[in-house]
N, CA, C and O of each residue as an XYZ file, in Angstrom:
356
protein
N     -42.890    121.906    136.990
C     -41.981    122.969    137.427
C     -41.898    124.020    136.319
O     -41.602    123.704    135.167
N     -42.161    125.251    136.681
C     -42.190    126.322    135.693
C     -40.891    127.115    135.642
O     -40.595    127.729    134.617
N     -40.115    127.119    136.707
C     -38.908    127.916    136.756
C     -37.716    127.209    136.151
O     -37.761    126.020    135.835
N     -36.659    127.968    136.001
C     -35.400    127.437    135.493
C     -34.684    126.727    136.638
O     -34.592    127.265    137.741
N     -34.176    125.524    136.381
C     -33.410    124.809    137.399
C     -32.019    124.503    136.863
O     -31.827    124.307    135.663
N     -31.061    124.466    137.771
C     -29.669    124.230    137.411
C     -29.087    123.211    138.383
O     -29.304    123.295    139.592
N     -28.349    122.252    137.845
C     -27.648    121.297    138.706
C     -26.376    120.824    138.019
O     -26.164    121.055    136.829
N     -25.544    120.160    138.796
C     -24.294    119.619    138.271
C     -24.474    118.131    138.022
O     -24.964    117.402    138.885
N     -24.078    117.688    136.845
C     -24.036    116.270    136.513
C     -22.646    116.006    135.976
O     -22.295    116.429    134.874
N     -21.867    115.306    136.766
C     -20.465    115.030    136.466
C     -19.717    116.337    136.232
O     -19.600    117.144    137.154
N     -19.214    116.565    135.032
C     -18.419    117.765    134.762
C     -19.193    118.784    133.925
O     -18.598    119.585    133.205
N     -20.534    118.747    134.026
C     -21.374    119.633    133.226
C     -22.380    120.377    134.099
O     -22.818    119.882    135.138
N     -22.729    121.565    133.651
C     -23.819    122.338    134.231
C     -25.060    122.019    133.409
O     -25.070    122.226    132.195
N     -26.101    121.520    134.055
C     -27.320    121.128    133.355
C     -28.414    122.127    133.703
O     -28.760    122.305    134.871
N     -28.953    122.776    132.673
C     -30.011    123.770    132.830
C     -31.288    123.161    132.273
O     -31.310    122.661    131.148
N     -32.357    123.206    133.074
C     -33.649    122.685    132.629
C     -34.707    123.769    132.750
O     -34.760    124.505    133.736
N     -35.539    123.851    131.737
C     -36.705    124.718    131.760
C     -37.748    124.110    130.860
O     -37.493    123.854    129.683
N     -38.938    123.874    131.415
C     -40.026    123.188    130.720
C     -39.492    121.880    130.149
O     -39.047    121.023    130.914
N     -39.520    121.700    128.846
C     -39.039    120.452    128.249
C     -37.629    120.572    127.681
O     -37.152    119.657    127.010
N     -36.966    121.685    127.941
C     -35.611    121.911    127.421
C     -34.569    121.446    128.428
O     -34.753    121.556    129.640
N     -33.488    120.934    127.901
C     -32.346    120.524    128.724
C     -31.085    120.937    127.981
O     -30.842    120.516    126.850
N     -30.284    121.773    128.645
C     -29.044    122.249    128.049
C     -27.899    121.824    128.952
O     -27.932    122.062    130.160
N     -26.899    121.202    128.374
C     -25.729    120.755    129.127
C     -24.514    121.544    128.652
O     -24.201    121.583    127.462
N     -23.840    122.172    129.613
C     -22.660    122.979    129.308
C     -21.481    122.419    130.102
O     -21.536    122.407    131.331
N     -20.430    121.961    129.451
C     -19.245    121.515    130.188
C     -18.640    122.686    130.976
O     -18.524    123.797    130.460
N     -18.262    122.425    132.220
C     -17.673    123.473    133.055
C     -16.418    124.065    132.411
O     -16.134    125.250    132.580
N     -15.674    123.250    131.680
C     -14.440    123.722    131.055
C     -14.704    124.787    129.992
O     -13.809    125.573    129.678
N     -15.914    124.827    129.432
C     -16.233    125.807    128.395
C     -16.783    127.122    128.949
O     -16.865    128.108    128.217
N     -17.158    127.152    130.225
C     -17.730    128.367    130.808
C     -16.612    129.363    131.094
O     -15.661    129.054    131.812
N     -16.737    130.565    130.525
C     -15.718    131.598    130.729
C     -16.124    132.606    131.807
O     -15.263    133.134    132.510
N     -17.432    132.881    131.946
C     -17.880    133.805    132.997
C     -19.368    133.640    133.264
O     -20.133    133.206    132.403
N     -19.753    134.001    134.483
C     -21.156    134.026    134.893
C     -21.372    135.352    135.608
O     -20.730    135.632    136.620
N     -22.280    136.166    135.077
C     -22.548    137.479    135.661
C     -24.050    137.735    135.677
O     -24.825    137.039    135.021
N     -24.437    138.744    136.439
C     -25.813    139.218    136.409
C     -25.932    140.251    135.301
O     -25.023    141.057    135.104
N     -27.024    140.235    134.590
C     -27.268    141.164    133.488
C     -28.416    142.065    133.915
O     -29.520    141.578    134.158
N     -28.181    143.352    134.009
C     -29.209    144.268    134.512
C     -30.068    144.878    133.411
O     -30.860    145.779    133.686
N     -29.933    144.409    132.176
C     -30.778    144.923    131.099
C     -32.056    144.095    131.016
O     -32.099    142.965    131.501
N     -33.083    144.651    130.410
C     -34.378    143.967    130.366
C     -34.344    142.702    129.513
O     -34.786    141.645    129.962
N     -33.839    142.793    128.320
C     -33.857    141.662    127.399
C     -32.535    140.952    127.263
O     -32.424    139.994    126.498
N     -31.543    141.394    127.981
C     -30.224    140.797    127.864
C     -29.337    141.620    126.953
O     -29.792    142.129    125.928
N     -28.079    141.752    127.319
C     -27.172    142.638    126.586
C     -26.607    141.995    125.320
O     -26.085    142.703    124.458
N     -26.698    140.680    125.187
C     -26.151    140.015    124.007
C     -27.282    139.535    123.102
O     -28.025    138.625    123.470
N     -27.418    140.137    121.921
C     -28.527    139.769    121.025
C     -28.492    138.313    120.558
O     -29.543    137.730    120.293
N     -27.310    137.723    120.452
C     -27.206    136.357    119.932
C     -27.304    135.291    121.017
O     -27.221    134.100    120.714
N     -27.476    135.690    122.268
C     -27.536    134.731    123.368
C     -28.808    133.900    123.309
O     -29.851    134.368    122.852
N     -28.709    132.676    123.771
C     -29.877    131.809    123.894
C     -30.591    132.184    125.181
O     -29.992    132.187    126.257
N     -31.883    132.502    125.063
C     -32.671    132.929    126.221
C     -33.436    131.750    126.786
O     -34.117    131.023    126.062
N     -33.311    131.571    128.109
C     -33.933    130.439    128.787
C     -34.783    130.983    129.920
O     -34.295    131.740    130.760
N     -36.034    130.606    129.947
C     -36.943    131.048    130.991
C     -37.906    132.106    130.490
O     -37.734    132.652    129.400
N     -38.922    132.392    131.296
C     -39.917    133.391    130.880
C     -39.336    134.801    130.986
O     -38.872    135.203    132.053
N     -39.362    135.539    129.898
C     -38.768    136.878    129.872
C     -39.595    137.857    130.703
O     -39.044    138.655    131.462
N     -40.906    137.794    130.556
C     -41.775    138.729    131.266
C     -41.970    138.325    132.723
O     -42.133    137.145    133.033
N     -41.951    139.302    133.599
C     -42.238    139.060    135.006
C     -41.102    138.464    135.800
O     -41.333    137.963    136.900
N     -39.884    138.496    135.292
C     -38.744    137.975    136.043
C     -37.867    139.123    136.520
O     -37.806    140.179    135.890
N     -37.193    138.900    137.636
C     -36.370    139.946    138.230
C     -34.878    139.721    138.024
O     -34.104    140.678    138.067
N     -34.464    138.494    137.805
C     -33.043    138.170    137.677
C     -32.725    137.715    136.255
O     -33.473    136.949    135.647
N     -31.615    138.199    135.749
C     -31.100    137.746    134.467
C     -29.639    137.349    134.675
O     -28.803    138.169    135.055
N     -29.357    136.092    134.422
C     -28.013    135.556    134.635
C     -27.405    135.265    133.269
O     -27.967    134.512    132.473
N     -26.262    135.866    133.010
C     -25.564    135.687    131.737
C     -24.438    134.677    131.928
O     -23.534    134.886    132.737
N     -24.502    133.592    131.182
C     -23.452    132.567    131.198
C     -22.758    132.632    129.845
O     -23.369    132.372    128.808
N     -21.487    132.980    129.868
C     -20.698    133.022    128.626
C     -19.834    131.766    128.553
O     -19.206    131.360    129.531
N     -19.823    131.165    127.365
C     -18.968    130.007    127.135
C     -18.066    130.310    125.941
O     -18.173    131.368    125.321
N     -17.198    129.388    125.635
C     -16.294    129.584    124.508
C     -17.033    129.584    123.182
O     -16.519    130.105    122.191
N     -18.244    129.004    123.144
C     -18.966    128.906    121.883
C     -20.260    129.703    121.838
O     -20.662    130.135    120.757
N     -20.928    129.913    122.961
C     -22.263    130.489    122.974
C     -22.488    131.212    124.299
O     -21.804    130.940    125.285
N     -23.444    132.127    124.317
C     -23.862    132.778    125.560
C     -25.309    132.391    125.839
O     -26.098    132.163    124.922
N     -25.637    132.322    127.129
C     -26.971    131.955    127.571
C     -27.436    132.988    128.583
O     -26.653    133.434    129.422
N     -28.717    133.375    128.510
C     -29.295    134.264    129.504
C     -30.425    133.506    130.180
O     -31.361    133.052    129.522
N     -30.332    133.373    131.502
C     -31.369    132.707    132.265
C     -32.274    133.762    132.872
O     -31.799    134.644    133.587
N     -33.555    133.688    132.604
C     -34.545    134.598    133.168
C     -35.232    133.878    134.323
O     -35.822    132.816    134.126
N     -35.160    134.442    135.522
C     -35.691    133.773    136.696
C     -36.111    134.787    137.759
O     -35.739    135.959    137.695
N     -36.874    134.329    138.714
C     -37.205    135.128    139.893
C     -36.432    134.642    141.110
O     -36.541    135.227    142.187
N     -35.660    133.587    140.950
C     -34.916    133.003    142.056
C     -33.657    133.813    142.357
O     -32.763    133.925    141.519
N     -33.600    134.370    143.548
C     -32.403    135.107    143.968
C     -31.257    134.160    144.316
O     -30.107    134.590    144.409
N     -31.558    132.880    144.508
C     -30.550    131.897    144.899
C     -29.871    131.217    143.719
O     -28.872    130.522    143.904
N     -30.390    131.402    142.510
C     -29.842    130.684    141.359
C     -28.430    131.152    140.991
O     -27.555    130.329    140.720
N     -28.211    132.450    140.982
C     -26.879    132.978    140.642
C     -25.813    132.494    141.638
O     -24.776    131.989    141.208
N     -26.035    132.635    142.967
C     -25.025    132.107    143.894
C     -24.838    130.595    143.774
O     -23.734    130.090    143.976
N     -25.903    129.873    143.449
C     -25.787    128.422    143.297
C     -24.902    128.068    142.105
O     -24.083    127.154    142.192
N     -25.059    128.781    141.003
C     -24.220    128.531    139.827
C     -22.766    128.860    140.136
O     -21.865    128.106    139.768
N     -22.533    129.986    140.813
C     -21.154    130.365    141.178
C     -20.532    129.304    142.087
O     -19.349    128.993    141.948
N     -21.300    128.755    142.999
C     -20.800    127.706    143.897
C     -20.455    126.445    143.117
O     -19.414    125.834    143.361
N     -21.312    126.047    142.186
C     -21.022    124.878    141.362
C     -19.742    125.060    140.556
O     -18.943    124.132    140.427
N     -19.552    126.262    140.014
C     -18.334    126.534    139.243
C     -17.097    126.491    140.141
O     -16.056    125.968    139.744
N     -17.214    127.038    141.338
C     -16.071    127.028    142.268
C     -15.698    125.593    142.664
O     -14.516    125.265    142.768
N     -16.695    124.747    142.881
C     -16.432    123.363    143.260
C     -15.858    122.562    142.099
O     -15.048    121.659    142.307
N     -16.272    122.886    140.882
C     -15.760    122.151    139.723
C     -14.302    122.518    139.428
O     -13.562    121.715    138.859
N     -13.892    123.731    139.814
C     -12.523    124.177    139.561
C     -11.522    123.539    140.519
O     -10.333    123.440    140.213
N     -12.009    123.110    141.671
C     -11.078    122.527    142.664
C     -10.955    121.050    142.556
O     -10.213    120.434    143.321
């Protein structure tokens, strides 16, 4: 699998890309937005996914770190928002 994948495992958001696995507790996520800049608006953010040739950039801000997901999947952003909504209830 070459693309970025996201799923929920217990109370964490798990992001996988190639051999990387990042787990973010839902309680630490402060916002999830689309980023319309080419390389991402936050220079210190951890970049996940292939930067070149992607159409979507999803910015996940947490209390400690920011992450930018580079993907071509139009469904990834709504899926993350849905996971966050379900974890809050």
